BADOVO-575236 format. One record per residue (C-alpha): x, y, z; residue number from 0. Coordinates in nm, 3 decimals, decimal comma, padded with zeros to 5 digits. Layout:
! residues N
<c1 = X	c2 = Y	c3 = Z	kemi = NUM>
...
! end
This chain:
! residues 313
<c1 = 05,699	c2 = -15,180	c3 = -05,865	kemi = 0>
<c1 = 05,884	c2 = -15,138	c3 = -06,195	kemi = 1>
<c1 = 05,555	c2 = -15,144	c3 = -06,388	kemi = 2>
<c1 = 05,403	c2 = -14,889	c3 = -06,150	kemi = 3>
<c1 = 05,692	c2 = -14,641	c3 = -06,178	kemi = 4>
<c1 = 05,697	c2 = -14,692	c3 = -06,555	kemi = 5>
<c1 = 05,333	c2 = -14,580	c3 = -06,560	kemi = 6>
<c1 = 05,414	c2 = -14,277	c3 = -06,345	kemi = 7>
<c1 = 05,711	c2 = -14,161	c3 = -06,551	kemi = 8>
<c1 = 05,610	c2 = -14,285	c3 = -06,895	kemi = 9>
<c1 = 05,232	c2 = -14,274	c3 = -06,934	kemi = 10>
<c1 = 05,156	c2 = -13,993	c3 = -06,689	kemi = 11>
<c1 = 05,461	c2 = -13,763	c3 = -06,716	kemi = 12>
<c1 = 05,599	c2 = -13,862	c3 = -07,058	kemi = 13>
<c1 = 05,963	c2 = -13,834	c3 = -06,947	kemi = 14>
<c1 = 06,198	c2 = -13,807	c3 = -07,245	kemi = 15>
<c1 = 06,570	c2 = -13,888	c3 = -07,282	kemi = 16>
<c1 = 06,784	c2 = -13,590	c3 = -07,190	kemi = 17>
<c1 = 06,521	c2 = -13,420	c3 = -06,974	kemi = 18>
<c1 = 06,606	c2 = -13,317	c3 = -06,619	kemi = 19>
<c1 = 06,405	c2 = -13,506	c3 = -06,357	kemi = 20>
<c1 = 06,398	c2 = -13,407	c3 = -05,989	kemi = 21>
<c1 = 06,267	c2 = -13,658	c3 = -05,733	kemi = 22>
<c1 = 06,183	c2 = -13,488	c3 = -05,400	kemi = 23>
<c1 = 06,133	c2 = -13,707	c3 = -05,096	kemi = 24>
<c1 = 06,182	c2 = -13,746	c3 = -04,720	kemi = 25>
<c1 = 06,319	c2 = -14,039	c3 = -04,518	kemi = 26>
<c1 = 05,989	c2 = -14,232	c3 = -04,493	kemi = 27>
<c1 = 05,940	c2 = -14,245	c3 = -04,873	kemi = 28>
<c1 = 06,300	c2 = -14,305	c3 = -04,977	kemi = 29>
<c1 = 06,247	c2 = -14,656	c3 = -05,121	kemi = 30>
<c1 = 05,980	c2 = -14,533	c3 = -05,363	kemi = 31>
<c1 = 06,194	c2 = -14,232	c3 = -05,454	kemi = 32>
<c1 = 06,488	c2 = -14,458	c3 = -05,533	kemi = 33>
<c1 = 06,271	c2 = -14,675	c3 = -05,759	kemi = 34>
<c1 = 06,162	c2 = -14,362	c3 = -05,947	kemi = 35>
<c1 = 06,522	c2 = -14,242	c3 = -05,979	kemi = 36>
<c1 = 06,635	c2 = -14,579	c3 = -06,115	kemi = 37>
<c1 = 06,356	c2 = -14,587	c3 = -06,374	kemi = 38>
<c1 = 06,408	c2 = -14,225	c3 = -06,481	kemi = 39>
<c1 = 06,778	c2 = -14,288	c3 = -06,538	kemi = 40>
<c1 = 06,694	c2 = -14,604	c3 = -06,733	kemi = 41>
<c1 = 06,473	c2 = -14,384	c3 = -06,955	kemi = 42>
<c1 = 06,771	c2 = -14,157	c3 = -07,026	kemi = 43>
<c1 = 06,678	c2 = -13,863	c3 = -06,805	kemi = 44>
<c1 = 06,931	c2 = -13,657	c3 = -06,608	kemi = 45>
<c1 = 06,795	c2 = -13,741	c3 = -06,265	kemi = 46>
<c1 = 06,856	c2 = -13,586	c3 = -05,921	kemi = 47>
<c1 = 06,728	c2 = -13,716	c3 = -05,588	kemi = 48>
<c1 = 06,663	c2 = -13,448	c3 = -05,323	kemi = 49>
<c1 = 06,580	c2 = -13,572	c3 = -04,973	kemi = 50>
<c1 = 06,449	c2 = -13,315	c3 = -04,724	kemi = 51>
<c1 = 06,320	c2 = -13,341	c3 = -04,370	kemi = 52>
<c1 = 05,953	c2 = -13,430	c3 = -04,338	kemi = 53>
<c1 = 05,741	c2 = -13,113	c3 = -04,358	kemi = 54>
<c1 = 05,529	c2 = -12,998	c3 = -04,065	kemi = 55>
<c1 = 05,197	c2 = -13,041	c3 = -04,244	kemi = 56>
<c1 = 05,034	c2 = -13,045	c3 = -04,588	kemi = 57>
<c1 = 05,111	c2 = -12,721	c3 = -04,766	kemi = 58>
<c1 = 05,428	c2 = -12,641	c3 = -04,571	kemi = 59>
<c1 = 05,688	c2 = -12,507	c3 = -04,814	kemi = 60>
<c1 = 05,995	c2 = -12,717	c3 = -04,899	kemi = 61>
<c1 = 06,345	c2 = -12,585	c3 = -04,816	kemi = 62>
<c1 = 06,464	c2 = -12,299	c3 = -05,036	kemi = 63>
<c1 = 06,723	c2 = -12,524	c3 = -05,202	kemi = 64>
<c1 = 06,453	c2 = -12,773	c3 = -05,306	kemi = 65>
<c1 = 06,224	c2 = -12,494	c3 = -05,426	kemi = 66>
<c1 = 06,508	c2 = -12,357	c3 = -05,640	kemi = 67>
<c1 = 06,575	c2 = -12,701	c3 = -05,791	kemi = 68>
<c1 = 06,205	c2 = -12,739	c3 = -05,874	kemi = 69>
<c1 = 06,227	c2 = -12,421	c3 = -06,080	kemi = 70>
<c1 = 06,510	c2 = -12,564	c3 = -06,292	kemi = 71>
<c1 = 06,378	c2 = -12,911	c3 = -06,382	kemi = 72>
<c1 = 06,162	c2 = -13,037	c3 = -06,666	kemi = 73>
<c1 = 05,987	c2 = -13,295	c3 = -06,444	kemi = 74>
<c1 = 05,945	c2 = -13,318	c3 = -06,067	kemi = 75>
<c1 = 05,805	c2 = -13,620	c3 = -05,883	kemi = 76>
<c1 = 05,742	c2 = -13,580	c3 = -05,510	kemi = 77>
<c1 = 05,680	c2 = -13,898	c3 = -05,308	kemi = 78>
<c1 = 05,665	c2 = -13,729	c3 = -04,966	kemi = 79>
<c1 = 05,494	c2 = -13,777	c3 = -04,632	kemi = 80>
<c1 = 05,329	c2 = -13,433	c3 = -04,634	kemi = 81>
<c1 = 05,188	c2 = -13,285	c3 = -04,952	kemi = 82>
<c1 = 05,368	c2 = -13,026	c3 = -05,164	kemi = 83>
<c1 = 05,062	c2 = -12,985	c3 = -05,388	kemi = 84>
<c1 = 04,940	c2 = -12,659	c3 = -05,239	kemi = 85>
<c1 = 05,275	c2 = -12,485	c3 = -05,196	kemi = 86>
<c1 = 05,408	c2 = -12,174	c3 = -05,365	kemi = 87>
<c1 = 05,716	c2 = -12,374	c3 = -05,468	kemi = 88>
<c1 = 05,503	c2 = -12,619	c3 = -05,666	kemi = 89>
<c1 = 05,295	c2 = -12,341	c3 = -05,817	kemi = 90>
<c1 = 05,601	c2 = -12,137	c3 = -05,921	kemi = 91>
<c1 = 05,773	c2 = -12,441	c3 = -06,075	kemi = 92>
<c1 = 05,467	c2 = -12,521	c3 = -06,286	kemi = 93>
<c1 = 05,446	c2 = -12,159	c3 = -06,399	kemi = 94>
<c1 = 05,808	c2 = -12,196	c3 = -06,507	kemi = 95>
<c1 = 05,715	c2 = -12,497	c3 = -06,719	kemi = 96>
<c1 = 05,788	c2 = -12,797	c3 = -06,495	kemi = 97>
<c1 = 05,560	c2 = -13,101	c3 = -06,510	kemi = 98>
<c1 = 05,494	c2 = -13,206	c3 = -06,152	kemi = 99>
<c1 = 05,340	c2 = -13,510	c3 = -05,986	kemi = 100>
<c1 = 05,293	c2 = -13,498	c3 = -05,609	kemi = 101>
<c1 = 05,252	c2 = -13,826	c3 = -05,419	kemi = 102>
<c1 = 05,194	c2 = -13,749	c3 = -05,050	kemi = 103>
<c1 = 05,194	c2 = -14,055	c3 = -04,820	kemi = 104>
<c1 = 05,229	c2 = -14,290	c3 = -05,116	kemi = 105>
<c1 = 05,304	c2 = -14,654	c3 = -05,036	kemi = 106>
<c1 = 05,430	c2 = -14,938	c3 = -05,251	kemi = 107>
<c1 = 05,101	c2 = -15,126	c3 = -05,209	kemi = 108>
<c1 = 04,905	c2 = -14,820	c3 = -05,318	kemi = 109>
<c1 = 05,120	c2 = -14,768	c3 = -05,626	kemi = 110>
<c1 = 05,087	c2 = -15,129	c3 = -05,736	kemi = 111>
<c1 = 04,708	c2 = -15,122	c3 = -05,699	kemi = 112>
<c1 = 04,602	c2 = -14,780	c3 = -05,820	kemi = 113>
<c1 = 04,849	c2 = -14,734	c3 = -06,105	kemi = 114>
<c1 = 04,704	c2 = -15,048	c3 = -06,265	kemi = 115>
<c1 = 04,370	c2 = -14,872	c3 = -06,324	kemi = 116>
<c1 = 04,242	c2 = -14,812	c3 = -06,676	kemi = 117>
<c1 = 04,371	c2 = -14,456	c3 = -06,698	kemi = 118>
<c1 = 04,179	c2 = -14,383	c3 = -07,017	kemi = 119>
<c1 = 03,860	c2 = -14,439	c3 = -06,815	kemi = 120>
<c1 = 03,995	c2 = -14,240	c3 = -06,520	kemi = 121>
<c1 = 04,060	c2 = -13,952	c3 = -06,760	kemi = 122>
<c1 = 03,712	c2 = -13,976	c3 = -06,913	kemi = 123>
<c1 = 03,532	c2 = -13,972	c3 = -06,579	kemi = 124>
<c1 = 03,755	c2 = -13,703	c3 = -06,427	kemi = 125>
<c1 = 03,713	c2 = -13,472	c3 = -06,727	kemi = 126>
<c1 = 03,336	c2 = -13,523	c3 = -06,727	kemi = 127>
<c1 = 03,315	c2 = -13,434	c3 = -06,357	kemi = 128>
<c1 = 03,540	c2 = -13,130	c3 = -06,403	kemi = 129>
<c1 = 03,318	c2 = -12,999	c3 = -06,684	kemi = 130>
<c1 = 03,003	c2 = -13,041	c3 = -06,475	kemi = 131>
<c1 = 03,170	c2 = -12,847	c3 = -06,193	kemi = 132>
<c1 = 03,288	c2 = -12,573	c3 = -06,429	kemi = 133>
<c1 = 02,942	c2 = -12,533	c3 = -06,579	kemi = 134>
<c1 = 02,764	c2 = -12,549	c3 = -06,242	kemi = 135>
<c1 = 02,656	c2 = -12,281	c3 = -05,999	kemi = 136>
<c1 = 02,555	c2 = -12,470	c3 = -05,686	kemi = 137>
<c1 = 02,630	c2 = -12,813	c3 = -05,540	kemi = 138>
<c1 = 02,407	c2 = -12,984	c3 = -05,284	kemi = 139>
<c1 = 02,543	c2 = -13,293	c3 = -05,106	kemi = 140>
<c1 = 02,351	c2 = -13,528	c3 = -04,878	kemi = 141>
<c1 = 02,415	c2 = -13,868	c3 = -04,717	kemi = 142>
<c1 = 02,217	c2 = -14,108	c3 = -04,501	kemi = 143>
<c1 = 02,481	c2 = -14,044	c3 = -04,233	kemi = 144>
<c1 = 02,366	c2 = -13,682	c3 = -04,200	kemi = 145>
<c1 = 02,562	c2 = -13,471	c3 = -04,449	kemi = 146>
<c1 = 02,352	c2 = -13,184	c3 = -04,583	kemi = 147>
<c1 = 02,567	c2 = -12,907	c3 = -04,728	kemi = 148>
<c1 = 02,545	c2 = -12,654	c3 = -05,011	kemi = 149>
<c1 = 02,850	c2 = -12,508	c3 = -05,187	kemi = 150>
<c1 = 02,856	c2 = -12,227	c3 = -05,444	kemi = 151>
<c1 = 03,088	c2 = -12,284	c3 = -05,741	kemi = 152>
<c1 = 02,968	c2 = -12,018	c3 = -05,986	kemi = 153>
<c1 = 03,260	c2 = -11,870	c3 = -06,179	kemi = 154>
<c1 = 03,512	c2 = -12,129	c3 = -06,063	kemi = 155>
<c1 = 03,687	c2 = -12,377	c3 = -06,292	kemi = 156>
<c1 = 03,660	c2 = -12,749	c3 = -06,231	kemi = 157>
<c1 = 03,986	c2 = -12,938	c3 = -06,274	kemi = 158>
<c1 = 04,057	c2 = -13,298	c3 = -06,366	kemi = 159>
<c1 = 04,321	c2 = -13,487	c3 = -06,169	kemi = 160>
<c1 = 04,336	c2 = -13,760	c3 = -06,431	kemi = 161>
<c1 = 04,699	c2 = -13,868	c3 = -06,446	kemi = 162>
<c1 = 04,771	c2 = -13,674	c3 = -06,767	kemi = 163>
<c1 = 05,070	c2 = -13,453	c3 = -06,679	kemi = 164>
<c1 = 05,234	c2 = -13,456	c3 = -07,020	kemi = 165>
<c1 = 05,198	c2 = -13,087	c3 = -07,110	kemi = 166>
<c1 = 05,443	c2 = -12,815	c3 = -07,013	kemi = 167>
<c1 = 05,346	c2 = -12,673	c3 = -06,672	kemi = 168>
<c1 = 05,116	c2 = -12,966	c3 = -06,600	kemi = 169>
<c1 = 05,040	c2 = -13,073	c3 = -06,244	kemi = 170>
<c1 = 04,864	c2 = -13,368	c3 = -06,085	kemi = 171>
<c1 = 04,837	c2 = -13,596	c3 = -05,787	kemi = 172>
<c1 = 04,938	c2 = -13,960	c3 = -05,834	kemi = 173>
<c1 = 04,766	c2 = -14,193	c3 = -05,804	kemi = 174>
<c1 = 04,507	c2 = -13,991	c3 = -05,992	kemi = 175>
<c1 = 04,133	c2 = -14,000	c3 = -06,013	kemi = 176>
<c1 = 03,914	c2 = -13,702	c3 = -05,931	kemi = 177>
<c1 = 03,739	c2 = -13,394	c3 = -06,060	kemi = 178>
<c1 = 03,770	c2 = -13,104	c3 = -05,818	kemi = 179>
<c1 = 03,705	c2 = -12,735	c3 = -05,766	kemi = 180>
<c1 = 03,768	c2 = -12,449	c3 = -05,524	kemi = 181>
<c1 = 03,422	c2 = -12,341	c3 = -05,401	kemi = 182>
<c1 = 03,340	c2 = -11,972	c3 = -05,364	kemi = 183>
<c1 = 03,475	c2 = -11,847	c3 = -05,033	kemi = 184>
<c1 = 03,243	c2 = -11,748	c3 = -04,746	kemi = 185>
<c1 = 02,946	c2 = -11,922	c3 = -04,910	kemi = 186>
<c1 = 02,933	c2 = -12,288	c3 = -04,802	kemi = 187>
<c1 = 02,653	c2 = -12,366	c3 = -04,558	kemi = 188>
<c1 = 02,546	c2 = -12,682	c3 = -04,380	kemi = 189>
<c1 = 02,684	c2 = -12,996	c3 = -04,220	kemi = 190>
<c1 = 02,937	c2 = -13,254	c3 = -04,340	kemi = 191>
<c1 = 02,965	c2 = -13,595	c3 = -04,178	kemi = 192>
<c1 = 03,305	c2 = -13,739	c3 = -04,262	kemi = 193>
<c1 = 03,283	c2 = -14,118	c3 = -04,235	kemi = 194>
<c1 = 03,576	c2 = -14,238	c3 = -04,446	kemi = 195>
<c1 = 03,908	c2 = -14,088	c3 = -04,346	kemi = 196>
<c1 = 04,059	c2 = -13,753	c3 = -04,257	kemi = 197>
<c1 = 04,409	c2 = -13,624	c3 = -04,318	kemi = 198>
<c1 = 04,631	c2 = -13,677	c3 = -04,125	kemi = 199>
<c1 = 04,438	c2 = -13,891	c3 = -03,879	kemi = 200>
<c1 = 04,371	c2 = -14,176	c3 = -04,119	kemi = 201>
<c1 = 04,063	c2 = -14,396	c3 = -04,129	kemi = 202>
<c1 = 03,791	c2 = -14,274	c3 = -03,895	kemi = 203>
<c1 = 03,662	c2 = -14,523	c3 = -03,639	kemi = 204>
<c1 = 03,348	c2 = -14,309	c3 = -03,598	kemi = 205>
<c1 = 03,206	c2 = -14,014	c3 = -03,792	kemi = 206>
<c1 = 03,345	c2 = -13,662	c3 = -03,760	kemi = 207>
<c1 = 03,068	c2 = -13,404	c3 = -03,799	kemi = 208>
<c1 = 03,160	c2 = -13,048	c3 = -03,897	kemi = 209>
<c1 = 02,912	c2 = -12,761	c3 = -03,903	kemi = 210>
<c1 = 02,984	c2 = -12,494	c3 = -04,162	kemi = 211>
<c1 = 02,861	c2 = -12,135	c3 = -04,168	kemi = 212>
<c1 = 02,956	c2 = -11,877	c3 = -04,431	kemi = 213>
<c1 = 03,237	c2 = -12,097	c3 = -04,560	kemi = 214>
<c1 = 03,406	c2 = -12,179	c3 = -04,228	kemi = 215>
<c1 = 03,398	c2 = -12,476	c3 = -03,993	kemi = 216>
<c1 = 03,234	c2 = -12,336	c3 = -03,680	kemi = 217>
<c1 = 03,171	c2 = -12,647	c3 = -03,470	kemi = 218>
<c1 = 03,268	c2 = -13,013	c3 = -03,477	kemi = 219>
<c1 = 03,170	c2 = -13,326	c3 = -03,292	kemi = 220>
<c1 = 03,270	c2 = -13,691	c3 = -03,272	kemi = 221>
<c1 = 03,564	c2 = -13,882	c3 = -03,126	kemi = 222>
<c1 = 03,806	c2 = -13,721	c3 = -03,374	kemi = 223>
<c1 = 03,684	c2 = -13,362	c3 = -03,326	kemi = 224>
<c1 = 03,940	c2 = -13,255	c3 = -03,065	kemi = 225>
<c1 = 04,230	c2 = -13,403	c3 = -03,262	kemi = 226>
<c1 = 04,123	c2 = -13,242	c3 = -03,587	kemi = 227>
<c1 = 04,081	c2 = -12,903	c3 = -03,418	kemi = 228>
<c1 = 04,426	c2 = -12,932	c3 = -03,258	kemi = 229>
<c1 = 04,584	c2 = -13,000	c3 = -03,599	kemi = 230>
<c1 = 04,416	c2 = -12,709	c3 = -03,777	kemi = 231>
<c1 = 04,395	c2 = -12,443	c3 = -03,504	kemi = 232>
<c1 = 04,765	c2 = -12,342	c3 = -03,499	kemi = 233>
<c1 = 04,731	c2 = -12,207	c3 = -03,855	kemi = 234>
<c1 = 04,453	c2 = -11,961	c3 = -03,772	kemi = 235>
<c1 = 04,105	c2 = -11,895	c3 = -03,899	kemi = 236>
<c1 = 04,179	c2 = -11,950	c3 = -04,269	kemi = 237>
<c1 = 04,275	c2 = -12,312	c3 = -04,199	kemi = 238>
<c1 = 03,907	c2 = -12,370	c3 = -04,110	kemi = 239>
<c1 = 03,783	c2 = -12,237	c3 = -04,446	kemi = 240>
<c1 = 03,621	c2 = -12,473	c3 = -04,697	kemi = 241>
<c1 = 03,882	c2 = -12,497	c3 = -04,970	kemi = 242>
<c1 = 03,798	c2 = -12,782	c3 = -05,206	kemi = 243>
<c1 = 03,529	c2 = -13,017	c3 = -05,328	kemi = 244>
<c1 = 03,641	c2 = -13,330	c3 = -05,512	kemi = 245>
<c1 = 03,466	c2 = -13,633	c3 = -05,660	kemi = 246>
<c1 = 03,661	c2 = -13,961	c3 = -05,688	kemi = 247>
<c1 = 03,691	c2 = -14,148	c3 = -06,020	kemi = 248>
<c1 = 03,946	c2 = -14,431	c3 = -05,972	kemi = 249>
<c1 = 03,780	c2 = -14,774	c3 = -05,959	kemi = 250>
<c1 = 04,092	c2 = -14,944	c3 = -05,817	kemi = 251>
<c1 = 04,124	c2 = -14,711	c3 = -05,518	kemi = 252>
<c1 = 04,004	c2 = -14,853	c3 = -05,187	kemi = 253>
<c1 = 03,952	c2 = -14,715	c3 = -04,836	kemi = 254>
<c1 = 04,285	c2 = -14,760	c3 = -04,656	kemi = 255>
<c1 = 04,304	c2 = -14,457	c3 = -04,428	kemi = 256>
<c1 = 04,556	c2 = -14,296	c3 = -04,661	kemi = 257>
<c1 = 04,381	c2 = -13,987	c3 = -04,799	kemi = 258>
<c1 = 04,596	c2 = -13,976	c3 = -05,113	kemi = 259>
<c1 = 04,419	c2 = -14,295	c3 = -05,222	kemi = 260>
<c1 = 04,090	c2 = -14,257	c3 = -05,035	kemi = 261>
<c1 = 04,000	c2 = -13,927	c3 = -05,205	kemi = 262>
<c1 = 04,026	c2 = -14,102	c3 = -05,543	kemi = 263>
<c1 = 03,775	c2 = -14,379	c3 = -05,459	kemi = 264>
<c1 = 03,510	c2 = -14,399	c3 = -05,729	kemi = 265>
<c1 = 03,179	c2 = -14,268	c3 = -05,594	kemi = 266>
<c1 = 03,310	c2 = -14,075	c3 = -05,293	kemi = 267>
<c1 = 03,348	c2 = -13,704	c3 = -05,236	kemi = 268>
<c1 = 03,606	c2 = -13,519	c3 = -05,034	kemi = 269>
<c1 = 03,603	c2 = -13,172	c3 = -04,886	kemi = 270>
<c1 = 03,920	c2 = -12,994	c3 = -04,775	kemi = 271>
<c1 = 03,980	c2 = -12,707	c3 = -04,537	kemi = 272>
<c1 = 04,260	c2 = -12,451	c3 = -04,573	kemi = 273>
<c1 = 04,471	c2 = -12,344	c3 = -04,867	kemi = 274>
<c1 = 04,333	c2 = -12,335	c3 = -05,222	kemi = 275>
<c1 = 04,514	c2 = -12,048	c3 = -05,393	kemi = 276>
<c1 = 04,702	c2 = -12,281	c3 = -05,628	kemi = 277>
<c1 = 04,386	c2 = -12,414	c3 = -05,798	kemi = 278>
<c1 = 04,155	c2 = -12,117	c3 = -05,833	kemi = 279>
<c1 = 04,071	c2 = -12,003	c3 = -05,479	kemi = 280>
<c1 = 04,188	c2 = -11,708	c3 = -05,272	kemi = 281>
<c1 = 04,285	c2 = -11,875	c3 = -04,942	kemi = 282>
<c1 = 04,656	c2 = -11,877	c3 = -04,854	kemi = 283>
<c1 = 04,755	c2 = -12,072	c3 = -04,544	kemi = 284>
<c1 = 05,014	c2 = -12,343	c3 = -04,475	kemi = 285>
<c1 = 04,750	c2 = -12,609	c3 = -04,415	kemi = 286>
<c1 = 04,526	c2 = -12,820	c3 = -04,640	kemi = 287>
<c1 = 04,334	c2 = -13,105	c3 = -04,476	kemi = 288>
<c1 = 04,104	c2 = -13,340	c3 = -04,671	kemi = 289>
<c1 = 03,822	c2 = -13,556	c3 = -04,542	kemi = 290>
<c1 = 03,630	c2 = -13,834	c3 = -04,719	kemi = 291>
<c1 = 03,252	c2 = -13,880	c3 = -04,732	kemi = 292>
<c1 = 03,118	c2 = -14,224	c3 = -04,830	kemi = 293>
<c1 = 02,807	c2 = -14,298	c3 = -05,038	kemi = 294>
<c1 = 02,706	c2 = -13,936	c3 = -05,107	kemi = 295>
<c1 = 02,431	c2 = -13,805	c3 = -05,328	kemi = 296>
<c1 = 02,552	c2 = -13,501	c3 = -05,521	kemi = 297>
<c1 = 02,335	c2 = -13,266	c3 = -05,722	kemi = 298>
<c1 = 02,477	c2 = -12,985	c3 = -05,934	kemi = 299>
<c1 = 02,209	c2 = -12,727	c3 = -06,014	kemi = 300>
<c1 = 01,950	c2 = -12,996	c3 = -05,943	kemi = 301>
<c1 = 02,104	c2 = -13,261	c3 = -06,171	kemi = 302>
<c1 = 02,212	c2 = -13,578	c3 = -05,992	kemi = 303>
<c1 = 02,580	c2 = -13,659	c3 = -06,054	kemi = 304>
<c1 = 02,629	c2 = -13,910	c3 = -05,772	kemi = 305>
<c1 = 02,352	c2 = -14,117	c3 = -05,616	kemi = 306>
<c1 = 02,431	c2 = -14,305	c3 = -05,295	kemi = 307>
<c1 = 02,791	c2 = -14,343	c3 = -05,408	kemi = 308>
<c1 = 02,722	c2 = -14,437	c3 = -05,771	kemi = 309>
<c1 = 02,878	c2 = -14,200	c3 = -06,025	kemi = 310>
<c1 = 02,635	c2 = -14,129	c3 = -06,308	kemi = 311>
<c1 = 02,876	c2 = -13,990	c3 = -06,569	kemi = 312>
! end
């Protein structure tokens, strides 16, 4: 654990003596938070632990007191049960200069495994994928399981979640390992068969098929369909909007049912529904739900980037 938190705070966030570090957590992630606090203090940082109640869902804002503290720190690490990645509090803190790593649903086992990856290679692959997405106009994804979907990405910037959060205002998910983008709204068409896992339901025992028209999930089928609909529906129509496309680049990540890790698996893709305003989209809603697709073939403007789950960059 000490080696893993050293990687988080040292290699990824470059914490320096005298900096202010805020660790935000909830009761289920307290042991990891305490390990981060101990290491940050050992590194000479002025460190504060803020424990809040578990949030309602991914994208739900933290309490006002936590949001205010995030604005005042140099570095914020958030091992939480629900994600703070797509919140206004996170976005505002980064704009104010904070370096932030979110770690939703992180476990000790996950940290030990995924933070031992070759992060120079994770950075290379993630940056290469992000550039292809930035330069691309259209993405076509197919799988033997039945996925056949087209997303428009023209004019959107691909981003690399590569573990490098050393610059002022930097943000990333840890463990890292993906290139991702906010597709153009109201444009995605087709069918996605999720056969890996789905937040927050975990590993799928059978595929969840979602039909998409004009950028919105319009129908779904499979054993998990009713549960997924019940999770998303309270947040309104925008929670059904296609929000994100990501391609995993971390060779040490494995399918566990924990989407934080699963979406980083080398050779997978994930598609999220809901909020994306914090990374280049226009959708604002207090919900962001990711699902994993295994062994996809991905073509960007006709060029094959992934073939049956093998990344070609």
